[in-house]
N, CA, C and O atoms as CSV, one atom per row, in Angstrom:
chain,resi,resn,atom,element,x,y,z
A,1,MET,N,N,103.286,51.991,76.243
A,1,MET,CA,C,104.927,52.136,76.220
A,1,MET,C,C,105.776,51.150,75.457
A,1,MET,O,O,105.443,50.068,74.974
A,2,ASN,N,N,106.694,51.626,75.455
A,2,ASN,CA,C,108.124,51.699,73.675
A,2,ASN,C,C,107.471,50.196,74.010
A,2,ASN,O,O,107.144,49.591,75.031
A,3,PRO,N,N,107.466,49.911,72.448
A,3,PRO,CA,C,106.649,48.793,71.516
A,3,PRO,C,C,108.297,47.173,71.583
A,3,PRO,O,O,108.368,45.946,71.520
A,4,GLU,N,N,109.139,48.255,71.726
A,4,GLU,CA,C,110.578,47.242,72.067
A,4,GLU,C,C,110.592,46.266,73.106
A,4,GLU,O,O,110.780,45.053,73.204
A,5,LEU,N,N,110.231,47.568,74.105
A,5,LEU,CA,C,109.916,46.867,75.917
A,5,LEU,C,C,109.194,45.954,75.769
A,5,LEU,O,O,109.410,44.841,76.250
A,6,LEU,N,N,107.773,46.388,74.775
A,6,LEU,CA,C,106.791,45.595,75.811
A,6,LEU,C,C,107.245,44.127,75.063
A,6,LEU,O,O,107.645,43.265,75.846
A,7,GLN,N,N,107.220,43.806,73.748
A,7,GLN,CA,C,107.877,43.077,73.325
A,7,GLN,C,C,108.761,41.729,73.634
A,7,GLN,O,O,108.669,40.524,73.399
A,8,ALA,N,N,109.536,42.489,74.198
A,8,ALA,CA,C,110.476,42.030,75.052
A,8,ALA,C,C,109.780,41.292,76.587
A,8,ALA,O,O,109.858,40.111,76.927
A,9,LEU,N,N,109.246,42.198,77.167
A,9,LEU,CA,C,108.594,42.057,78.613
A,9,LEU,C,C,108.053,40.745,77.906
A,9,LEU,O,O,108.503,39.715,78.407
A,10,ARG,N,N,107.293,40.593,76.982
A,10,ARG,CA,C,105.812,39.488,76.412
A,10,ARG,C,C,107.263,37.757,76.335
A,10,ARG,O,O,107.183,36.608,76.770
A,11,ARG,N,N,108.386,38.531,75.545
A,11,ARG,CA,C,109.366,37.510,75.197
A,11,ARG,C,C,109.587,36.384,76.774
A,11,ARG,O,O,109.629,35.180,77.027
A,12,VAL,N,N,109.669,37.561,77.431
A,12,VAL,CA,C,110.543,36.834,78.710
A,12,VAL,C,C,109.797,36.691,79.899
A,12,VAL,O,O,110.121,36.269,81.009
A,13,HIS,N,N,108.594,37.182,79.389
A,13,HIS,CA,C,107.746,37.333,80.907
A,13,HIS,C,C,106.599,35.459,80.948
A,13,HIS,O,O,106.169,34.823,79.986
A,14,ALA,N,N,106.504,35.229,82.096
A,14,ALA,CA,C,105.973,33.867,82.205
A,14,ALA,C,C,104.900,34.285,83.108
A,14,ALA,O,O,105.108,34.616,84.275
A,15,ALA,N,N,103.026,34.256,82.200
A,15,ALA,CA,C,102.426,34.828,83.393
A,15,ALA,C,C,102.345,34.450,84.786
A,15,ALA,O,O,101.851,35.199,85.629
A,16,ASP,N,N,102.899,33.108,85.098
A,16,ASP,CA,C,102.716,31.787,86.758
A,16,ASP,C,C,103.702,32.455,87.389
A,16,ASP,O,O,103.767,32.161,88.583
A,17,GLY,N,N,104.822,33.576,86.868
A,17,GLY,CA,C,105.749,33.744,87.525
A,17,GLY,C,C,106.361,34.708,88.147
A,17,GLY,O,O,105.716,35.750,88.270
A,18,TRP,N,N,107.708,34.661,88.695
A,18,TRP,CA,C,108.271,35.899,89.661
A,18,TRP,C,C,108.558,36.912,89.323
A,18,TRP,O,O,108.441,36.805,88.103
A,19,VAL,N,N,108.872,37.892,89.519
A,19,VAL,CA,C,110.139,38.744,88.806
A,19,VAL,C,C,110.632,39.649,89.968
A,19,VAL,O,O,109.754,39.888,90.798
A,20,SER,N,N,111.678,40.127,90.171
A,20,SER,CA,C,112.438,40.513,92.007
A,20,SER,C,C,111.611,42.100,91.596
A,20,SER,O,O,111.960,42.909,90.736
A,21,LEU,N,N,110.592,42.168,92.410
A,21,LEU,CA,C,110.824,44.139,92.256
A,21,LEU,C,C,111.506,44.960,93.358
A,21,LEU,O,O,111.381,44.844,94.577
A,22,GLY,N,N,112.123,45.663,92.777
A,22,GLY,CA,C,112.928,46.358,93.940
A,22,GLY,C,C,112.457,48.071,94.015
A,22,GLY,O,O,112.105,48.854,93.132
A,23,THR,N,N,112.647,48.231,95.595
A,23,THR,CA,C,112.235,49.390,95.392
A,23,THR,C,C,112.920,50.098,96.610
A,23,THR,O,O,113.438,49.306,97.397
A,24,VAL,N,N,113.049,51.640,96.981
A,24,VAL,CA,C,114.075,52.259,97.425
A,24,VAL,C,C,113.164,52.344,99.140
A,24,VAL,O,O,112.100,52.895,99.422
A,25,GLY,N,N,114.153,51.530,100.031
A,25,GLY,CA,C,113.664,51.153,101.233
A,25,GLY,C,C,114.024,52.985,102.315
A,25,GLY,O,O,114.530,54.005,101.848
A,26,LYS,N,N,113.619,52.798,103.498
A,26,LYS,CA,C,113.626,53.764,104.406
A,26,LYS,C,C,114.874,54.531,104.328
A,26,LYS,O,O,114.953,55.555,103.649
A,27,GLY,N,N,115.928,54.020,105.062
A,27,GLY,CA,C,117.310,54.101,104.821
A,27,GLY,C,C,118.022,54.722,103.383
A,27,GLY,O,O,119.056,55.377,103.509
A,28,GLY,N,N,117.416,54.489,101.947
A,28,GLY,CA,C,117.911,54.532,101.539
A,28,GLY,C,C,118.062,53.351,100.382
A,28,GLY,O,O,118.035,53.538,99.166
A,29,TRP,N,N,118.224,52.114,101.061
A,29,TRP,CA,C,119.232,51.184,100.691
A,29,TRP,C,C,117.720,50.241,99.969
A,29,TRP,O,O,116.552,50.515,100.245
A,30,PRO,N,N,118.145,49.199,99.084
A,30,PRO,CA,C,116.829,48.704,97.977
A,30,PRO,C,C,116.167,47.576,98.952
A,30,PRO,O,O,116.698,46.897,99.830
A,31,HIS,N,N,115.534,47.595,98.735
A,31,HIS,CA,C,114.105,46.479,98.818
A,31,HIS,C,C,113.830,45.883,98.478
A,31,HIS,O,O,112.637,46.161,98.353
A,32,VAL,N,N,114.096,44.310,97.794
A,32,VAL,CA,C,114.209,44.164,96.675
A,32,VAL,C,C,112.989,42.158,97.210
A,32,VAL,O,O,113.153,41.388,98.157
A,33,THR,N,N,112.287,42.129,96.413
A,33,THR,CA,C,111.149,40.853,97.214
A,33,THR,C,C,111.291,40.308,95.359
A,33,THR,O,O,111.853,40.947,94.469
A,34,PRO,N,N,110.460,38.731,95.204
A,34,PRO,CA,C,110.129,38.075,94.206
A,34,PRO,C,C,108.152,38.670,94.671
A,34,PRO,O,O,107.416,38.557,95.651
A,35,VAL,N,N,108.066,39.203,93.472
A,35,VAL,CA,C,105.981,39.854,93.214
A,35,VAL,C,C,106.036,39.077,91.803
A,35,VAL,O,O,106.925,38.721,91.029
A,36,MET,N,N,104.127,38.968,91.889
A,36,MET,CA,C,103.448,38.559,90.750
A,36,MET,C,C,103.413,39.953,89.627
A,36,MET,O,O,103.276,41.099,90.057
A,37,MET,N,N,103.575,39.603,87.977
A,37,MET,CA,C,103.565,40.925,87.753
A,37,MET,C,C,102.860,40.898,86.080
A,37,MET,O,O,103.076,39.877,85.426
A,38,GLY,N,N,102.174,41.832,85.541
A,38,GLY,CA,C,101.250,40.822,84.728
A,38,GLY,C,C,101.594,42.222,83.284
A,38,GLY,O,O,101.665,43.210,84.014
A,39,VAL,N,N,101.683,42.444,82.695
A,39,VAL,CA,C,101.904,43.069,81.245
A,39,VAL,C,C,100.688,43.051,80.521
A,39,VAL,O,O,99.836,42.180,80.347
A,40,ARG,N,N,100.839,44.470,80.060
A,40,ARG,CA,C,99.469,45.361,79.244
A,40,ARG,C,C,100.207,46.184,78.857
A,40,ARG,O,O,101.102,46.801,79.434
A,41,ASP,N,N,99.598,46.231,77.186
A,41,ASP,CA,C,99.924,47.765,76.941
A,41,ASP,C,C,99.981,48.824,77.286
A,41,ASP,O,O,99.886,49.721,76.449
A,42,ASP,N,N,100.107,49.032,78.249
A,42,ASP,CA,C,99.982,50.291,78.292
A,42,ASP,C,C,100.460,50.575,80.181
A,42,ASP,O,O,99.917,51.478,80.818
A,43,CYS,N,N,101.354,49.788,80.718
A,43,CYS,CA,C,101.453,49.724,82.161
A,43,CYS,C,C,101.886,48.172,82.750
A,43,CYS,O,O,101.227,47.216,82.342
A,44,LEU,N,N,102.579,48.029,83.347
A,44,LEU,CA,C,103.067,46.764,84.254
A,44,LEU,C,C,102.080,46.921,85.699
A,44,LEU,O,O,101.965,47.849,86.501
A,45,LEU,N,N,101.398,45.469,85.611
A,45,LEU,CA,C,100.186,45.225,87.040
A,45,LEU,C,C,101.609,43.943,88.301
A,45,LEU,O,O,102.105,42.817,88.284
A,46,PHE,N,N,101.608,45.056,89.046
A,46,PHE,CA,C,102.097,43.714,90.289
A,46,PHE,C,C,101.133,43.537,91.413
A,46,PHE,O,O,99.973,43.948,91.462
A,47,SER,N,N,101.710,42.947,92.192
A,47,SER,CA,C,100.704,42.229,93.089
A,47,SER,C,C,102.046,41.962,94.288
A,47,SER,O,O,103.010,41.210,94.435
A,48,LEU,N,N,101.349,43.163,95.016
A,48,LEU,CA,C,102.204,43.796,96.473
A,48,LEU,C,C,101.125,43.156,97.361
A,48,LEU,O,O,99.903,43.295,97.296
A,49,THR,N,N,101.671,42.615,97.985
A,49,THR,CA,C,101.340,41.981,99.637
A,49,THR,C,C,101.513,41.793,100.541
A,49,THR,O,O,100.939,40.996,101.284
A,50,GLY,N,N,102.814,42.843,100.846
A,50,GLY,CA,C,103.118,43.039,101.868
A,50,GLY,C,C,102.959,44.625,102.368
A,50,GLY,O,O,102.452,45.406,101.562
A,51,LYS,N,N,103.396,45.143,103.732
A,51,LYS,CA,C,103.329,46.343,103.819
A,51,LYS,C,C,104.182,47.003,103.648
A,51,LYS,O,O,103.769,48.158,103.555
A,52,GLN,N,N,106.040,46.894,103.460
A,52,GLN,CA,C,107.023,47.160,103.168
A,52,GLN,C,C,107.298,47.808,102.321
A,52,GLN,O,O,107.902,48.860,102.107
A,53,LYS,N,N,106.593,46.789,101.630
A,53,LYS,CA,C,107.200,47.255,99.608
A,53,LYS,C,C,106.201,48.613,99.354
A,53,LYS,O,O,106.800,49.639,99.033
A,54,LYS,N,N,104.641,48.692,99.484
A,54,LYS,CA,C,103.726,49.569,99.538
A,54,LYS,C,C,104.579,50.842,100.534
A,54,LYS,O,O,105.184,51.702,99.893
A,55,ARG,N,N,104.596,50.902,101.701
A,55,ARG,CA,C,105.294,52.308,102.509
A,55,ARG,C,C,106.147,52.617,101.583
A,55,ARG,O,O,106.265,53.766,101.155
A,56,ASN,N,N,106.759,51.730,101.220
A,56,ASN,CA,C,108.040,52.518,100.488
A,56,ASN,C,C,108.167,53.097,98.953
A,56,ASN,O,O,108.997,53.788,98.360
A,57,ILE,N,N,107.140,52.574,98.671
A,57,ILE,CA,C,106.804,53.034,97.690
A,57,ILE,C,C,105.545,54.293,97.715
A,57,ILE,O,O,105.447,55.023,96.728
A,58,GLU,N,N,104.724,54.457,98.759
A,58,GLU,CA,C,104.268,56.051,98.908
A,58,GLU,C,C,105.519,56.597,99.176
A,58,GLU,O,O,105.630,57.508,98.355
A,59,ARG,N,N,106.793,56.546,100.042
A,59,ARG,CA,C,107.511,57.580,100.472
A,59,ARG,C,C,108.250,58.106,99.622
A,59,ARG,O,O,108.725,59.240,99.686
A,60,ASP,N,N,108.462,56.952,98.376
A,60,ASP,CA,C,109.467,57.230,97.010
A,60,ASP,C,C,108.455,56.164,95.904
A,60,ASP,O,O,108.106,55.013,96.167
A,61,PRO,N,N,108.268,56.621,95.164
A,61,PRO,CA,C,108.120,55.920,93.563
A,61,PRO,C,C,108.941,55.274,93.183
A,61,PRO,O,O,108.343,54.279,92.774
A,62,ARG,N,N,109.995,55.126,93.013
A,62,ARG,CA,C,110.893,55.274,91.726
A,62,ARG,C,C,111.175,53.365,92.768
A,62,ARG,O,O,111.486,52.999,93.901
A,63,VAL,N,N,110.743,52.623,91.208
A,63,VAL,CA,C,111.630,51.082,91.337
A,63,VAL,C,C,112.345,50.597,90.451
A,63,VAL,O,O,113.093,51.316,89.789
A,64,CYS,N,N,112.272,49.531,90.300
A,64,CYS,CA,C,112.962,48.586,89.361
A,64,CYS,C,C,112.067,47.179,89.093
A,64,CYS,O,O,111.575,46.807,90.159
A,65,VAL,N,N,111.781,46.448,88.159
A,65,VAL,CA,C,111.800,45.555,88.228
A,65,VAL,C,C,112.740,44.465,87.281
A,65,VAL,O,O,113.405,44.933,86.357
A,66,SER,N,N,112.754,43.249,87.512
A,66,SER,CA,C,114.081,42.411,86.670
A,66,SER,C,C,113.379,41.378,86.773
A,66,SER,O,O,112.538,41.040,87.605
A,67,LEU,N,N,113.923,40.729,85.549
A,67,LEU,CA,C,112.949,39.493,85.022
A,67,LEU,C,C,113.653,38.632,84.401
A,67,LEU,O,O,114.605,39.276,83.960
A,68,SER,N,N,113.821,37.004,83.941
A,68,SER,CA,C,114.948,36.370,83.406
A,68,SER,C,C,114.110,34.926,83.005
A,68,SER,O,O,113.218,34.418,83.684
A,69,ARG,N,N,114.466,34.592,82.158
A,69,ARG,CA,C,114.511,33.515,81.533
A,69,ARG,C,C,115.573,32.244,81.781
A,69,ARG,O,O,116.307,32.089,80.805
A,70,SER,N,N,115.804,31.343,82.825
A,70,SER,CA,C,116.775,30.670,82.828
A,70,SER,C,C,117.368,29.843,81.925
A,70,SER,O,O,118.557,29.540,82.026
A,71,ILE,N,N,116.096,29.126,80.348
A,71,ILE,CA,C,117.190,28.782,79.861
A,71,ILE,C,C,117.856,28.859,79.213
A,71,ILE,O,O,118.573,27.914,78.885
A,72,ASP,N,N,117.946,30.254,78.628
A,72,ASP,CA,C,118.399,30.452,77.437
A,72,ASP,C,C,119.321,32.641,78.294
A,72,ASP,O,O,119.721,33.530,77.542
A,73,LEU,N,N,119.322,32.699,79.343
A,73,LEU,CA,C,119.594,33.534,80.214
A,73,LEU,C,C,118.806,35.306,79.862
A,73,LEU,O,O,119.217,36.400,80.251
A,74,ALA,N,N,117.415,34.935,78.885
A,74,ALA,CA,C,116.994,36.549,78.206
A,74,ALA,C,C,116.404,36.874,80.092
A,74,ALA,O,O,115.917,36.251,81.036
A,75,HIS,N,N,116.824,38.132,79.768
A,75,HIS,CA,C,116.407,39.679,80.642
A,75,HIS,C,C,116.041,40.418,80.149
A,75,HIS,O,O,116.069,40.656,78.941
A,76,VAL,N,N,115.415,41.197,81.345
A,76,VAL,CA,C,114.490,42.513,80.660
A,76,VAL,C,C,114.795,43.268,82.329
A,76,VAL,O,O,114.552,42.774,83.431
A,77,ILE,N,N,115.417,44.641,81.985
A,77,ILE,CA,C,115.402,45.045,83.973
A,77,ILE,C,C,114.832,46.399,83.335
A,77,ILE,O,O,115.202,46.835,82.245
A,78,VAL,N,N,113.727,47.099,84.301
A,78,VAL,CA,C,113.482,48.096,83.574
A,78,VAL,C,C,112.786,49.002,84.763
A,78,VAL,O,O,111.791,48.657,85.399
A,79,TRP,N,N,113.496,50.199,84.924
A,79,TRP,CA,C,113.085,51.531,85.829
A,79,TRP,C,C,111.999,52.138,85.420
A,79,TRP,O,O,111.601,52.208,84.257
A,80,GLY,N,N,111.534,52.559,86.320
A,80,GLY,CA,C,110.117,53.408,86.887
A,80,GLY,C,C,109.546,54.410,87.859
A,80,GLY,O,O,110.157,54.752,88.871
A,81,GLU,N,N,108.527,54.804,87.571
A,81,GLU,CA,C,107.447,55.339,89.014
A,81,GLU,C,C,106.669,54.447,88.450
A,81,GLU,O,O,106.503,54.010,87.311
A,82,MET,N,N,105.991,54.178,90.054
A,82,MET,CA,C,104.574,53.548,90.221
A,82,MET,C,C,103.570,53.911,91.174
A,82,MET,O,O,103.688,54.579,92.202
A,83,GLN,N,N,102.638,53.404,90.707
A,83,GLN,CA,C,101.412,54.294,91.434
A,83,GLN,C,C,100.865,53.280,92.453
A,83,GLN,O,O,100.807,52.085,92.162
A,84,LEU,N,N,100.589,53.602,93.273
A,84,LEU,CA,C,99.464,52.117,94.255
A,84,LEU,C,C,98.456,52.884,93.968
A,84,LEU,O,O,98.493,54.109,94.088
A,85,ARG,N,N,97.407,52.190,93.538
A,85,ARG,CA,C,95.646,52.001,93.095
A,85,ARG,C,C,95.127,51.402,93.535
A,85,ARG,O,O,95.600,50.306,93.235
A,86,HIS,N,N,93.694,51.156,94.663
A,86,HIS,CA,C,93.104,50.596,95.677
A,86,HIS,C,C,91.610,50.400,94.480
A,86,HIS,O,O,90.855,49.432,94.578
A,87,ASP,N,N,91.497,51.057,93.848
A,87,ASP,CA,C,89.969,51.590,93.249
A,87,ASP,C,C,89.112,50.168,92.552
A,87,ASP,O,O,89.683,49.199,92.052
A,88,ALA,N,N,88.124,50.289,92.635
A,88,ALA,CA,C,87.512,49.316,91.337
A,88,ALA,C,C,88.609,48.993,90.117
A,88,ALA,O,O,89.391,48.043,90.158
A,89,GLU,N,N,88.511,50.071,88.901
A,89,GLU,CA,C,89.439,49.465,88.185
A,89,GLU,C,C,90.334,48.790,88.620
A,89,GLU,O,O,90.418,47.595,88.336
A,90,ALA,N,N,91.261,49.454,89.463
A,90,ALA,CA,C,92.570,48.095,89.619
A,90,ALA,C,C,92.212,47.122,90.586
A,90,ALA,O,O,93.184,46.742,91.239
A,91,GLN,N,N,90.853,46.459,90.966
A,91,GLN,CA,C,90.316,45.158,91.476
A,91,GLN,C,C,90.381,45.064,90.541
A,91,GLN,O,O,91.580,45.154,90.279
A,92,GLY,N,N,89.557,44.844,89.229
A,92,GLY,CA,C,89.526,43.912,87.813
A,92,GLY,C,C,90.722,43.347,87.325
A,92,GLY,O,O,90.951,42.198,86.945
A,93,LEU,N,N,91.901,44.962,87.444
A,93,LEU,CA,C,93.078,44.459,86.704
A,93,LEU,C,C,93.639,43.328,87.287
A,93,LEU,O,O,93.989,42.398,86.560
A,94,TRP,N,N,93.793,43.264,88.639
A,94,TRP,CA,C,94.486,42.340,89.855
A,94,TRP,C,C,93.400,40.961,89.196
A,94,TRP,O,O,93.872,40.105,88.447
A,95,ASP,N,N,92.127,40.959,89.571
A,95,ASP,CA,C,91.599,39.977,88.790
A,95,ASP,C,C,91.641,39.271,87.283
A,95,ASP,O,O,91.131,38.180,87.027
A,96,ASP,N,N,92.386,40.156,86.298
A,96,ASP,CA,C,92.232,40.018,85.116
A,96,ASP,C,C,93.591,39.117,85.204
A,96,ASP,O,O,93.498,38.107,84.505
A,97,LEU,N,N,94.807,39.241,85.884
A,97,LEU,CA,C,95.400,38.927,86.259
A,97,LEU,C,C,96.235,37.699,87.285
A,97,LEU,O,O,97.403,37.312,87.235
A,98,ILE,N,N,95.477,37.431,87.896
A,98,ILE,CA,C,95.324,36.283,88.624
A,98,ILE,C,C,94.556,35.344,87.825
A,98,ILE,O,O,94.912,34.201,88.110
A,99,SER,N,N,93.350,35.371,86.649
A,99,SER,CA,C,93.031,34.575,86.415
A,99,SER,C,C,93.703,34.297,85.162
A,99,SER,O,O,93.576,33.111,84.857
A,100,GLY,N,N,94.406,35.006,84.291
A,100,GLY,CA,C,95.306,34.860,83.028
A,100,GLY,C,C,96.466,33.793,83.702
A,100,GLY,O,O,96.865,32.819,83.065
A,101,ALA,N,N,96.979,34.135,85.165
A,101,ALA,CA,C,97.657,33.340,85.337
A,101,ALA,C,C,97.575,32.068,85.440
A,101,ALA,O,O,98.275,31.195,84.927
A,102,PHE,N,N,96.491,31.977,86.279
A,102,PHE,CA,C,95.942,30.702,87.492
A,102,PHE,C,C,94.124,30.427,86.780
A,102,PHE,O,O,93.241,29.884,87.443
A,103,GLY,N,N,94.056,30.610,86.278
A,103,GLY,CA,C,92.396,30.601,85.552
A,103,GLY,C,C,91.351,30.793,86.640
A,103,GLY,O,O,91.548,31.215,87.780
A,104,ALA,N,N,90.033,30.350,86.006
A,104,ALA,CA,C,89.312,30.790,87.727
A,104,ALA,C,C,89.198,29.921,88.325
A,104,ALA,O,O,87.973,29.819,88.378
A,105,GLU,N,N,89.625,29.077,88.914
A,105,GLU,CA,C,90.155,28.188,90.429
A,105,GLU,C,C,91.478,28.897,91.083
A,105,GLU,O,O,91.619,29.129,92.284
A,106,GLY,N,N,92.047,29.077,90.455
A,106,GLY,CA,C,93.147,30.187,90.638
A,106,GLY,C,C,92.692,31.708,91.015
A,106,GLY,O,O,93.482,32.459,91.587
A,107,LEU,N,N,91.882,31.960,90.798
A,107,LEU,CA,C,91.892,33.273,91.436
A,107,LEU,C,C,90.448,33.429,92.469
A,107,LEU,O,O,90.089,34.378,93.167
A,108,ALA,N,N,89.543,31.500,92.135
A,108,ALA,CA,C,88.884,32.085,93.594
A,108,ALA,C,C,89.390,31.747,94.565
A,108,ALA,O,O,89.037,32.397,95.549
A,109,ALA,N,N,90.404,30.649,94.814
A,109,ALA,CA,C,91.895,30.520,95.592
A,109,ALA,C,C,92.143,31.746,96.606
A,109,ALA,O,O,91.953,31.955,97.804
A,110,ARG,N,N,92.723,32.525,95.389
A,110,ARG,CA,C,93.402,33.580,95.401
A,110,ARG,C,C,92.679,35.327,95.875
A,110,ARG,O,O,93.227,36.300,96.391
A,111,ARG,N,N,91.641,35.161,95.536
A,111,ARG,CA,C,90.723,36.781,95.934
A,111,ARG,C,C,90.882,37.401,97.105
A,111,ARG,O,O,90.761,37.004,98.264
A,112,ARG,N,N,91.184,38.475,96.617
A,112,ARG,CA,C,90.876,39.808,98.194
A,112,ARG,C,C,91.131,40.776,97.189
A,112,ARG,O,O,91.742,41.031,96.152
A,113,ILE,N,N,90.138,41.280,98.265
A,113,ILE,CA,C,89.868,43.035,98.054
A,113,ILE,C,C,91.057,43.537,98.200
A,113,ILE,O,O,91.765,42.803,98.889
A,114,LEU,N,N,91.687,44.694,97.759
A,114,LEU,CA,C,92.782,45.188,97.227
A,114,LEU,C,C,92.505,46.188,98.565
A,114,LEU,O,O,93.274,47.116,98.812
């Protein structure tokens, strides 16, 4: 990931906060919903629990994520393509994302199999 983008994401993103993730809906219209996001050096991780968002990404992987900080209006917008994963590594990434945001107790309360 571009170092400047990574730095901006880490400055604006709150681990327990929400971001707006937009996908391309069936008719071509944007489908935007709040989701949780994790930031790693090599990728962004998203918590997708709804079926519609997953169907949209399977059909068209183009996405846009927008995050902002209200205290000073700092914001970041990222466009790209998303890959859906349900393997053991993805499960570990999900667990790390939730643990980082909510701790071990939060993971226990939110644990789910991808």
